[in-house]
mmJSON file of the N, C-alpha and C atoms, coordinates in Angstrom:
{"data_MODEL":{"atom_site":{
"group_PDB":["ATOM","ATOM","ATOM","ATOM","ATOM","ATOM","ATOM","ATOM","ATOM","ATOM","ATOM","ATOM","ATOM","ATOM","ATOM","ATOM","ATOM","ATOM","ATOM","ATOM","ATOM","ATOM","ATOM","ATOM","ATOM","ATOM","ATOM","ATOM","ATOM","ATOM","ATOM","ATOM","ATOM","ATOM","ATOM","ATOM","ATOM","ATOM","ATOM","ATOM","ATOM","ATOM","ATOM","ATOM","ATOM","ATOM","ATOM","ATOM","ATOM","ATOM","ATOM","ATOM","ATOM","ATOM","ATOM","ATOM","ATOM","ATOM","ATOM","ATOM","ATOM","ATOM","ATOM","ATOM","ATOM","ATOM","ATOM","ATOM","ATOM","ATOM","ATOM","ATOM","ATOM","ATOM","ATOM","ATOM","ATOM","ATOM","ATOM","ATOM","ATOM","ATOM","ATOM","ATOM","ATOM","ATOM","ATOM","ATOM","ATOM","ATOM","ATOM","ATOM","ATOM","ATOM","ATOM","ATOM","ATOM","ATOM","ATOM","ATOM","ATOM","ATOM","ATOM","ATOM","ATOM","ATOM","ATOM","ATOM","ATOM","ATOM","ATOM","ATOM","ATOM","ATOM","ATOM","ATOM","ATOM","ATOM","ATOM","ATOM","ATOM","ATOM","ATOM","ATOM","ATOM","ATOM","ATOM","ATOM","ATOM","ATOM","ATOM","ATOM","ATOM","ATOM","ATOM","ATOM","ATOM","ATOM","ATOM","ATOM","ATOM","ATOM","ATOM","ATOM","ATOM","ATOM","ATOM","ATOM","ATOM","ATOM","ATOM","ATOM","ATOM","ATOM","ATOM","ATOM","ATOM","ATOM","ATOM","ATOM","ATOM","ATOM","ATOM","ATOM","ATOM","ATOM","ATOM","ATOM","ATOM","ATOM","ATOM"],
"id":[1,2,3,4,5,6,7,8,9,10,11,12,13,14,15,16,17,18,19,20,21,22,23,24,25,26,27,28,29,30,31,32,33,34,35,36,37,38,39,40,41,42,43,44,45,46,47,48,49,50,51,52,53,54,55,56,57,58,59,60,61,62,63,64,65,66,67,68,69,70,71,72,73,74,75,76,77,78,79,80,81,82,83,84,85,86,87,88,89,90,91,92,93,94,95,96,97,98,99,100,101,102,103,104,105,106,107,108,109,110,111,112,113,114,115,116,117,118,119,120,121,122,123,124,125,126,127,128,129,130,131,132,133,134,135,136,137,138,139,140,141,142,143,144,145,146,147,148,149,150,151,152,153,154,155,156,157,158,159,160,161,162,163,164,165,166,167,168,169,170,171],
"type_symbol":["N","C","C","N","C","C","N","C","C","N","C","C","N","C","C","N","C","C","N","C","C","N","C","C","N","C","C","N","C","C","N","C","C","N","C","C","N","C","C","N","C","C","N","C","C","N","C","C","N","C","C","N","C","C","N","C","C","N","C","C","N","C","C","N","C","C","N","C","C","N","C","C","N","C","C","N","C","C","N","C","C","N","C","C","N","C","C","N","C","C","N","C","C","N","C","C","N","C","C","N","C","C","N","C","C","N","C","C","N","C","C","N","C","C","N","C","C","N","C","C","N","C","C","N","C","C","N","C","C","N","C","C","N","C","C","N","C","C","N","C","C","N","C","C","N","C","C","N","C","C","N","C","C","N","C","C","N","C","C","N","C","C","N","C","C","N","C","C","N","C","C"],
"label_atom_id":["N","CA","C","N","CA","C","N","CA","C","N","CA","C","N","CA","C","N","CA","C","N","CA","C","N","CA","C","N","CA","C","N","CA","C","N","CA","C","N","CA","C","N","CA","C","N","CA","C","N","CA","C","N","CA","C","N","CA","C","N","CA","C","N","CA","C","N","CA","C","N","CA","C","N","CA","C","N","CA","C","N","CA","C","N","CA","C","N","CA","C","N","CA","C","N","CA","C","N","CA","C","N","CA","C","N","CA","C","N","CA","C","N","CA","C","N","CA","C","N","CA","C","N","CA","C","N","CA","C","N","CA","C","N","CA","C","N","CA","C","N","CA","C","N","CA","C","N","CA","C","N","CA","C","N","CA","C","N","CA","C","N","CA","C","N","CA","C","N","CA","C","N","CA","C","N","CA","C","N","CA","C","N","CA","C","N","CA","C","N","CA","C","N","CA","C","N","CA","C"],
"label_alt_id":[null,null,null,null,null,null,null,null,null,null,null,null,null,null,null,null,null,null,null,null,null,null,null,null,null,null,null,null,null,null,null,null,null,null,null,null,null,null,null,null,null,null,null,null,null,null,null,null,null,null,null,null,null,null,null,null,null,null,null,null,null,null,null,null,null,null,null,null,null,null,null,null,null,null,null,null,null,null,null,null,null,null,null,null,null,null,null,null,null,null,null,null,null,null,null,null,null,null,null,null,null,null,null,null,null,null,null,null,null,null,null,null,null,null,null,null,null,null,null,null,null,null,null,null,null,null,null,null,null,null,null,null,null,null,null,null,null,null,null,null,null,null,null,null,null,null,null,null,null,null,null,null,null,null,null,null,null,null,null,null,null,null,null,null,null,null,null,null,null,null,null],
"label_comp_id":["UNK","UNK","UNK","UNK","UNK","UNK","UNK","UNK","UNK","UNK","UNK","UNK","UNK","UNK","UNK","UNK","UNK","UNK","UNK","UNK","UNK","UNK","UNK","UNK","UNK","UNK","UNK","UNK","UNK","UNK","UNK","UNK","UNK","UNK","UNK","UNK","UNK","UNK","UNK","UNK","UNK","UNK","UNK","UNK","UNK","UNK","UNK","UNK","UNK","UNK","UNK","UNK","UNK","UNK","UNK","UNK","UNK","UNK","UNK","UNK","UNK","UNK","UNK","UNK","UNK","UNK","UNK","UNK","UNK","UNK","UNK","UNK","UNK","UNK","UNK","UNK","UNK","UNK","UNK","UNK","UNK","UNK","UNK","UNK","UNK","UNK","UNK","UNK","UNK","UNK","UNK","UNK","UNK","UNK","UNK","UNK","UNK","UNK","UNK","UNK","UNK","UNK","UNK","UNK","UNK","UNK","UNK","UNK","UNK","UNK","UNK","UNK","UNK","UNK","UNK","UNK","UNK","UNK","UNK","UNK","UNK","UNK","UNK","UNK","UNK","UNK","UNK","UNK","UNK","UNK","UNK","UNK","UNK","UNK","UNK","UNK","UNK","UNK","UNK","UNK","UNK","UNK","UNK","UNK","UNK","UNK","UNK","UNK","UNK","UNK","UNK","UNK","UNK","UNK","UNK","UNK","UNK","UNK","UNK","UNK","UNK","UNK","UNK","UNK","UNK","UNK","UNK","UNK","UNK","UNK","UNK"],
"label_asym_id":["A","A","A","A","A","A","A","A","A","A","A","A","A","A","A","A","A","A","A","A","A","A","A","A","A","A","A","A","A","A","A","A","A","A","A","A","A","A","A","A","A","A","A","A","A","A","A","A","A","A","A","A","A","A","A","A","A","A","A","A","A","A","A","A","A","A","A","A","A","A","A","A","A","A","A","A","A","A","A","A","A","A","A","A","A","A","A","A","A","A","A","A","A","A","A","A","A","A","A","A","A","A","A","A","A","A","A","A","A","A","A","A","A","A","A","A","A","A","A","A","A","A","A","A","A","A","A","A","A","A","A","A","A","A","A","A","A","A","A","A","A","A","A","A","A","A","A","A","A","A","A","A","A","A","A","A","A","A","A","A","A","A","A","A","A","A","A","A","A","A","A"],
"label_entity_id":["1","1","1","1","1","1","1","1","1","1","1","1","1","1","1","1","1","1","1","1","1","1","1","1","1","1","1","1","1","1","1","1","1","1","1","1","1","1","1","1","1","1","1","1","1","1","1","1","1","1","1","1","1","1","1","1","1","1","1","1","1","1","1","1","1","1","1","1","1","1","1","1","1","1","1","1","1","1","1","1","1","1","1","1","1","1","1","1","1","1","1","1","1","1","1","1","1","1","1","1","1","1","1","1","1","1","1","1","1","1","1","1","1","1","1","1","1","1","1","1","1","1","1","1","1","1","1","1","1","1","1","1","1","1","1","1","1","1","1","1","1","1","1","1","1","1","1","1","1","1","1","1","1","1","1","1","1","1","1","1","1","1","1","1","1","1","1","1","1","1","1"],
"label_seq_id":[1,1,1,2,2,2,3,3,3,4,4,4,5,5,5,6,6,6,7,7,7,8,8,8,9,9,9,10,10,10,11,11,11,12,12,12,13,13,13,14,14,14,15,15,15,16,16,16,17,17,17,18,18,18,19,19,19,20,20,20,21,21,21,22,22,22,23,23,23,24,24,24,25,25,25,26,26,26,27,27,27,28,28,28,29,29,29,30,30,30,31,31,31,32,32,32,33,33,33,34,34,34,35,35,35,36,36,36,37,37,37,38,38,38,39,39,39,40,40,40,41,41,41,42,42,42,43,43,43,44,44,44,45,45,45,46,46,46,47,47,47,48,48,48,49,49,49,50,50,50,51,51,51,52,52,52,53,53,53,54,54,54,55,55,55,56,56,56,57,57,57],
"pdbx_PDB_ins_code":[null,null,null,null,null,null,null,null,null,null,null,null,null,null,null,null,null,null,null,null,null,null,null,null,null,null,null,null,null,null,null,null,null,null,null,null,null,null,null,null,null,null,null,null,null,null,null,null,null,null,null,null,null,null,null,null,null,null,null,null,null,null,null,null,null,null,null,null,null,null,null,null,null,null,null,null,null,null,null,null,null,null,null,null,null,null,null,null,null,null,null,null,null,null,null,null,null,null,null,null,null,null,null,null,null,null,null,null,null,null,null,null,null,null,null,null,null,null,null,null,null,null,null,null,null,null,null,null,null,null,null,null,null,null,null,null,null,null,null,null,null,null,null,null,null,null,null,null,null,null,null,null,null,null,null,null,null,null,null,null,null,null,null,null,null,null,null,null,null,null,null],
"Cartn_x":[151.55,152.647,153.8,153.484,154.517,155.265,154.537,155.181,156.112,155.688,156.543,157.825,157.691,158.859,159.81,159.251,160.092,160.814,160.098,160.684,161.801,161.57,162.59,163.84,163.66,164.797,165.56,164.842,165.484,166.326,165.794,166.526,167.793,167.7,168.854,169.94,169.614,170.595,171.54,171.174,172.016,173.01,174.273,175.308,175.466,175.435,175.528,176.785,177.911,179.169,179.26,178.464,178.573,177.69,176.647,175.663,174.917,174.785,173.922,172.467,172.189,170.838,170.352,171.237,170.86,170.299,171.015,170.599,169.309,169.091,167.818,166.674,166.883,165.839,165.589,166.67,166.537,165.733,166.019,165.289,163.821,163.562,162.184,161.44,162.123,161.538,161.159,162.067,161.81,160.622,160.569,159.456,158.119,158.1,156.869,156.44,157.379,157.03,156.531,157.147,156.671,155.239,154.959,153.605,152.602,153.007,152.119,151.855,152.88,152.719,151.798,152.003,151.162,149.709,149.504,148.141,147.435,148.103,147.631,146.352,145.895,144.658,144.891,146.07,146.407,146.094,145.953,145.759,146.92,146.64,147.612,148.941,148.907,150.154,151.026,150.416,151.186,151.715,150.889,151.324,152.502,152.434,153.536,154.801,154.664,155.827,156.444,155.62,156.134,156.921,156.374,157.078,158.387,158.361,159.566,160.686,160.374,161.456,161.924,161.067,161.498,162.456,162.235,163.113,164.357,164.27,165.393,166.393,165.905,166.795,166.908],
"Cartn_y":[108.452,109.286,109.172,109.188,109.082,107.762,106.69,105.378,105.347,105.925,105.972,106.759,107.896,108.728,108.024,107.388,106.658,105.496,104.776,103.644,104.109,105.188,105.726,106.128,106.778,107.188,105.974,104.924,103.705,103.034,102.961,102.339,103.138,104.453,105.291,105.256,104.775,104.696,103.503,102.536,101.362,101.701,101.513,101.847,100.713,101.053,100.021,99.172,99.769,99.028,98.056,98.281,97.481,96.246,96.235,95.202,94.796,93.5,92.972,93.286,93.468,93.813,95.071,96.041,97.28,96.988,96.192,95.939,95.14,94.226,93.503,94.46,95.293,96.249,97.266,97.717,98.714,98.151,96.922,96.287,96.113,95.582,95.383,96.707,97.721,99.058,99.587,99.474,99.993,99.296,97.98,97.225,97.613,97.753,98.142,99.547,100.487,101.857,101.939,101.186,101.155,100.642,99.59,99.034,100.034,100.759,101.748,102.9,103.32,104.403,103.961,102.752,102.24,102.143,101.714,101.594,102.938,103.984,105.355,105.76,105.011,105.401,105.927,106.454,107.034,108.529,109.137,110.594,111.297,112.473,113.207,113.436,113.75,114.013,112.753,111.602,110.352,110.029,110.197,109.941,110.849,112.106,113.047,112.613,112.183,111.732,110.49,109.551,108.349,108.71,109.589,110.019,110.719,111.535,112.271,111.322,110.345,109.488,108.517,108.167,107.286,108.014,109.31,110.043,110.588,110.811,111.388,110.336,109.162,108.139,106.997],
"Cartn_z":[122.117,121.682,122.676,123.945,124.975,124.864,124.636,124.49,123.289,122.184,120.992,121.264,121.916,122.216,123.187,124.206,125.165,124.486,123.642,122.928,121.998,121.276,120.375,121.162,122.296,123.124,123.632,124.009,124.503,123.413,122.22,121.109,120.8,120.854,120.527,121.595,122.79,123.872,123.7,122.887,122.658,121.551,121.824,120.844,119.826,118.53,117.493,117.562,117.858,117.866,119.04,120.056,121.264,121.266,120.435,120.657,119.389,119.232,118.176,118.491,119.771,120.209,119.515,119.349,118.676,117.298,116.526,115.142,115.085,116.005,116.065,116.386,117.378,117.75,116.641,116.011,114.948,113.774,113.374,112.287,112.669,113.858,114.303,114.412,114.92,115.037,113.666,112.72,111.376,110.718,110.852,110.261,110.897,112.22,112.898,112.489,112.473,112.108,110.669,109.766,108.381,108.311,109.045,109.055,109.627,110.658,111.262,110.295,109.559,108.584,107.458,106.967,105.881,106.329,107.552,108.088,108.023,108.482,108.304,109.015,110.006,110.674,112.102,112.327,113.624,113.603,114.767,114.802,114.087,113.602,112.782,113.508,114.802,115.521,115.599,115.747,115.785,114.394,113.383,112.01,111.645,112.026,111.767,112.485,113.736,114.501,113.867,113.449,112.778,111.532,110.726,109.511,109.854,110.897,111.313,111.738,112.591,113.075,111.995,111.061,109.972,109.032,108.8,107.898,108.595,109.913,110.651,111.081,111.497,112.054,111.088],
"occupancy":[1.0,1.0,1.0,1.0,1.0,1.0,1.0,1.0,1.0,1.0,1.0,1.0,1.0,1.0,1.0,1.0,1.0,1.0,1.0,1.0,1.0,1.0,1.0,1.0,1.0,1.0,1.0,1.0,1.0,1.0,1.0,1.0,1.0,1.0,1.0,1.0,1.0,1.0,1.0,1.0,1.0,1.0,1.0,1.0,1.0,1.0,1.0,1.0,1.0,1.0,1.0,1.0,1.0,1.0,1.0,1.0,1.0,1.0,1.0,1.0,1.0,1.0,1.0,1.0,1.0,1.0,1.0,1.0,1.0,1.0,1.0,1.0,1.0,1.0,1.0,1.0,1.0,1.0,1.0,1.0,1.0,1.0,1.0,1.0,1.0,1.0,1.0,1.0,1.0,1.0,1.0,1.0,1.0,1.0,1.0,1.0,1.0,1.0,1.0,1.0,1.0,1.0,1.0,1.0,1.0,1.0,1.0,1.0,1.0,1.0,1.0,1.0,1.0,1.0,1.0,1.0,1.0,1.0,1.0,1.0,1.0,1.0,1.0,1.0,1.0,1.0,1.0,1.0,1.0,1.0,1.0,1.0,1.0,1.0,1.0,1.0,1.0,1.0,1.0,1.0,1.0,1.0,1.0,1.0,1.0,1.0,1.0,1.0,1.0,1.0,1.0,1.0,1.0,1.0,1.0,1.0,1.0,1.0,1.0,1.0,1.0,1.0,1.0,1.0,1.0,1.0,1.0,1.0,1.0,1.0,1.0],
"B_iso_or_equiv":[0.0,0.0,0.0,0.0,0.0,0.0,0.0,0.0,0.0,0.0,0.0,0.0,0.0,0.0,0.0,0.0,0.0,0.0,0.0,0.0,0.0,0.0,0.0,0.0,0.0,0.0,0.0,0.0,0.0,0.0,0.0,0.0,0.0,0.0,0.0,0.0,0.0,0.0,0.0,0.0,0.0,0.0,0.0,0.0,0.0,0.0,0.0,0.0,0.0,0.0,0.0,0.0,0.0,0.0,0.0,0.0,0.0,0.0,0.0,0.0,0.0,0.0,0.0,0.0,0.0,0.0,0.0,0.0,0.0,0.0,0.0,0.0,0.0,0.0,0.0,0.0,0.0,0.0,0.0,0.0,0.0,0.0,0.0,0.0,0.0,0.0,0.0,0.0,0.0,0.0,0.0,0.0,0.0,0.0,0.0,0.0,0.0,0.0,0.0,0.0,0.0,0.0,0.0,0.0,0.0,0.0,0.0,0.0,0.0,0.0,0.0,0.0,0.0,0.0,0.0,0.0,0.0,0.0,0.0,0.0,0.0,0.0,0.0,0.0,0.0,0.0,0.0,0.0,0.0,0.0,0.0,0.0,0.0,0.0,0.0,0.0,0.0,0.0,0.0,0.0,0.0,0.0,0.0,0.0,0.0,0.0,0.0,0.0,0.0,0.0,0.0,0.0,0.0,0.0,0.0,0.0,0.0,0.0,0.0,0.0,0.0,0.0,0.0,0.0,0.0,0.0,0.0,0.0,0.0,0.0,0.0],
"pdbx_formal_charge":[null,null,null,null,null,null,null,null,null,null,null,null,null,null,null,null,null,null,null,null,null,null,null,null,null,null,null,null,null,null,null,null,null,null,null,null,null,null,null,null,null,null,null,null,null,null,null,null,null,null,null,null,null,null,null,null,null,null,null,null,null,null,null,null,null,null,null,null,null,null,null,null,null,null,null,null,null,null,null,null,null,null,null,null,null,null,null,null,null,null,null,null,null,null,null,null,null,null,null,null,null,null,null,null,null,null,null,null,null,null,null,null,null,null,null,null,null,null,null,null,null,null,null,null,null,null,null,null,null,null,null,null,null,null,null,null,null,null,null,null,null,null,null,null,null,null,null,null,null,null,null,null,null,null,null,null,null,null,null,null,null,null,null,null,null,null,null,null,null,null,null],
"auth_seq_id":[1,1,1,2,2,2,3,3,3,4,4,4,5,5,5,6,6,6,7,7,7,8,8,8,9,9,9,10,10,10,11,11,11,12,12,12,13,13,13,14,14,14,15,15,15,16,16,16,17,17,17,18,18,18,19,19,19,20,20,20,21,21,21,22,22,22,23,23,23,24,24,24,25,25,25,26,26,26,27,27,27,28,28,28,29,29,29,30,30,30,31,31,31,32,32,32,33,33,33,34,34,34,35,35,35,36,36,36,37,37,37,38,38,38,39,39,39,40,40,40,41,41,41,42,42,42,43,43,43,44,44,44,45,45,45,46,46,46,47,47,47,48,48,48,49,49,49,50,50,50,51,51,51,52,52,52,53,53,53,54,54,54,55,55,55,56,56,56,57,57,57],
"auth_comp_id":["UNK","UNK","UNK","UNK","UNK","UNK","UNK","UNK","UNK","UNK","UNK","UNK","UNK","UNK","UNK","UNK","UNK","UNK","UNK","UNK","UNK","UNK","UNK","UNK","UNK","UNK","UNK","UNK","UNK","UNK","UNK","UNK","UNK","UNK","UNK","UNK","UNK","UNK","UNK","UNK","UNK","UNK","UNK","UNK","UNK","UNK","UNK","UNK","UNK","UNK","UNK","UNK","UNK","UNK","UNK","UNK","UNK","UNK","UNK","UNK","UNK","UNK","UNK","UNK","UNK","UNK","UNK","UNK","UNK","UNK","UNK","UNK","UNK","UNK","UNK","UNK","UNK","UNK","UNK","UNK","UNK","UNK","UNK","UNK","UNK","UNK","UNK","UNK","UNK","UNK","UNK","UNK","UNK","UNK","UNK","UNK","UNK","UNK","UNK","UNK","UNK","UNK","UNK","UNK","UNK","UNK","UNK","UNK","UNK","UNK","UNK","UNK","UNK","UNK","UNK","UNK","UNK","UNK","UNK","UNK","UNK","UNK","UNK","UNK","UNK","UNK","UNK","UNK","UNK","UNK","UNK","UNK","UNK","UNK","UNK","UNK","UNK","UNK","UNK","UNK","UNK","UNK","UNK","UNK","UNK","UNK","UNK","UNK","UNK","UNK","UNK","UNK","UNK","UNK","UNK","UNK","UNK","UNK","UNK","UNK","UNK","UNK","UNK","UNK","UNK","UNK","UNK","UNK","UNK","UNK","UNK"],
"auth_asym_id":["A","A","A","A","A","A","A","A","A","A","A","A","A","A","A","A","A","A","A","A","A","A","A","A","A","A","A","A","A","A","A","A","A","A","A","A","A","A","A","A","A","A","A","A","A","A","A","A","A","A","A","A","A","A","A","A","A","A","A","A","A","A","A","A","A","A","A","A","A","A","A","A","A","A","A","A","A","A","A","A","A","A","A","A","A","A","A","A","A","A","A","A","A","A","A","A","A","A","A","A","A","A","A","A","A","A","A","A","A","A","A","A","A","A","A","A","A","A","A","A","A","A","A","A","A","A","A","A","A","A","A","A","A","A","A","A","A","A","A","A","A","A","A","A","A","A","A","A","A","A","A","A","A","A","A","A","A","A","A","A","A","A","A","A","A","A","A","A","A","A","A"],
"auth_atom_id":["N","CA","C","N","CA","C","N","CA","C","N","CA","C","N","CA","C","N","CA","C","N","CA","C","N","CA","C","N","CA","C","N","CA","C","N","CA","C","N","CA","C","N","CA","C","N","CA","C","N","CA","C","N","CA","C","N","CA","C","N","CA","C","N","CA","C","N","CA","C","N","CA","C","N","CA","C","N","CA","C","N","CA","C","N","CA","C","N","CA","C","N","CA","C","N","CA","C","N","CA","C","N","CA","C","N","CA","C","N","CA","C","N","CA","C","N","CA","C","N","CA","C","N","CA","C","N","CA","C","N","CA","C","N","CA","C","N","CA","C","N","CA","C","N","CA","C","N","CA","C","N","CA","C","N","CA","C","N","CA","C","N","CA","C","N","CA","C","N","CA","C","N","CA","C","N","CA","C","N","CA","C","N","CA","C","N","CA","C","N","CA","C","N","CA","C","N","CA","C"],
"pdbx_PDB_model_num":[1,1,1,1,1,1,1,1,1,1,1,1,1,1,1,1,1,1,1,1,1,1,1,1,1,1,1,1,1,1,1,1,1,1,1,1,1,1,1,1,1,1,1,1,1,1,1,1,1,1,1,1,1,1,1,1,1,1,1,1,1,1,1,1,1,1,1,1,1,1,1,1,1,1,1,1,1,1,1,1,1,1,1,1,1,1,1,1,1,1,1,1,1,1,1,1,1,1,1,1,1,1,1,1,1,1,1,1,1,1,1,1,1,1,1,1,1,1,1,1,1,1,1,1,1,1,1,1,1,1,1,1,1,1,1,1,1,1,1,1,1,1,1,1,1,1,1,1,1,1,1,1,1,1,1,1,1,1,1,1,1,1,1,1,1,1,1,1,1,1,1]
}}}
């Protein structure tokens, strides 16, 4: 959970207008999170967090 939160904070620190890196990371992040949600075998608190950040960001 800590790693997910740290990673999410790091991605959000990159400004979209400043860097193509942001869009590469954002796309990769979204694909990974979708795959993790579909897998669905994580503890409930992690699954809830994944759903939260996918719908919020």
